[in-house]
N, C-alpha and C positions, 0 to 999 in steps of 0.2 A: 648699602644699596643692593638692589637686585640686579643680577646679571641676566641678560637676554641672549646669551650665547647659545647657539643651537646645540652645542655639544653637551650642555647641561641637561637636556631633555632626552629621555629614553624613547625610542620608537616602539610603539605598541605592535605586537606581532599581528601580522595579517593572517586571516584564516586561510589555510591551505586548501587547494582544490581536492575534492573527494577522490579517493583512489578509483582507478578504472576497474570496472567489474568485468570479469571474464567468466563464462559459463564453466562450472566445475570448480571454481575458486571460492574460498570462504568469503562471504559478503562483509561489508563494513558494519558498524554498530547499528543496532536495530532501530528503525523508524525515525531517524533524525532527518530533518529537511537538509538537502544537499546544497542549499543556498543560504546566504547570510544577508540578503537585502530584501527590500519590500517589492522589488520588481519581479514579475513572473519569470520563472525559470523554464528552460526547455526540458522536454521529456528526455530521459536518459537514452532511450532508443526511439527509433522511428516507428510510425504506425505500421509500416509494411516490413518490419524486421522480424516477422513471425518465425521464419525458418532459422533464426539464430538460436532458438530453443525448440528444436524439432519435436521432442516428446510432448512439450506443453502445447505446441501447435496442434498435434494430433488429438490430444485430449480435448482441447477447446473446440475443434471442428466436429468431433464425434459426439461430445456431450458438454455443451457450453454451460450447462447448469452447475457442473463441478467447478469449473474455473470461476464462474460468477459467485458461487457460494463462498469460495476461498477469499476472493477479493472483498466481498461484502462483510465477512466476519472481521477482517483486518480493518477495513475502512470504518466500520461501526464500533471498533475497539471492543469487540466481544459482546456487545449488547444483543446481537442476533447471531445464531450459530450458522455454520457453513451449511448444515443440512436444511435448516429452516429457509434460509435465503435461496439455496439451490432449488428446493422443492417449490417455493413460490415462483421462482423464475420459470421452472419447467411447466408449472400449471398455467401461468400466463402465456407462455409460448405455445402450449398445446391448445388452449381455449381460444386465444386471440391471434396467435401467430406473430405476436409482437412482444417478445420478451425483451427486445431492445429498448422499449419504452421504459421499462423498469431499470435496466442496467445503465441507461444514460444518466440517470440521477446520481448513481454511485460514481460515475466518472466525474461529474461536477463536484460532488462532495470530496472526492480524492484530490482533485485539482486544487480546491480551496485549502485542504489540509496541508498540502505540500507545495503550495504556491507555484503551480505549474501553469503554463500558458495554454490557452484554448486553441489548440492546433490540430489538424490543419483547417478545421472549421468548427462550428458549434458541436457540443457534446452529443446532442440527440441526433444530429445529422451524421456524425461519425459512426454512432452505433446503428443507425438505420441502414447506412450504406455498407458498412464494413464491420459488422458485429464481431466475427471471430478475430479480426485484426485488432479491434479496440480492446477486447478482453485479453488477448495475448499481450498487448502493450501495457495494460494496467497491471497484469500479473507480473511481467518482467520488471516494471518500475518498483513495485513493492518488494520483489526479491532483491533487486539491486540496492534498495534502501535497507536491506539487512533482514527482512522477514523470511523465515522458513515457512512457506505457504502450507506445507503439510502438517505443521504443528498447530495452526490456528492461533488466535489471539493469546489465550491463556498459556499455551506452550511457549510462545515467543517471550511472554513476560517472565516465565520461569527460567528460560534459557538466558535472558538478559540479566536476571538477578542471580545467576549462578546456581539455579536449582533450588534456591531458598524461597519457599512459598510461606505465606503466613499460616500460622496454626489456626484451625477452625475454632470458632467461638462455641464453647460448650455451655448449654443452658444449665443454670443452677438447679440441682435436684434437691428434693427434700420438701418438707411441708412448710407452707407459709400461711399466715392468717390474714 
């Protein structure tokens, strides 16, 4: 006969909460979602916590194309470079004055990748009203999730794999018929 005694069953381990991130401390593992459910998670920091990383706040306020380029490269998983995204952002900002219309789509993409809630309002409205704060928040979120924003996507992959990158594919040389 089968026993239904509760002591016969092992409890499955519950996922632990992610470690708290403090500026200047090593971040947790690269790029993993910090939530284990299908419900949208809260952002790790608030929209107006810009001064918690003052150097990044200054960079974003003086030249938002740098911050945006770094964010876009990570969110696009390396399919576009920091320079390309940043230059396109700068061009749109100079020509139309609305680089925020481009960057808001990356906030949406990032939210979907990491299951983040749409707060405090719609993504385009956040970028339209508070572009520097939105970029700083996205930058902090990616850094808290373990990305070193100065390395870019490829550098983060190499860091995560312990510096072991795949060998390049060398074309076969010689004559062929």
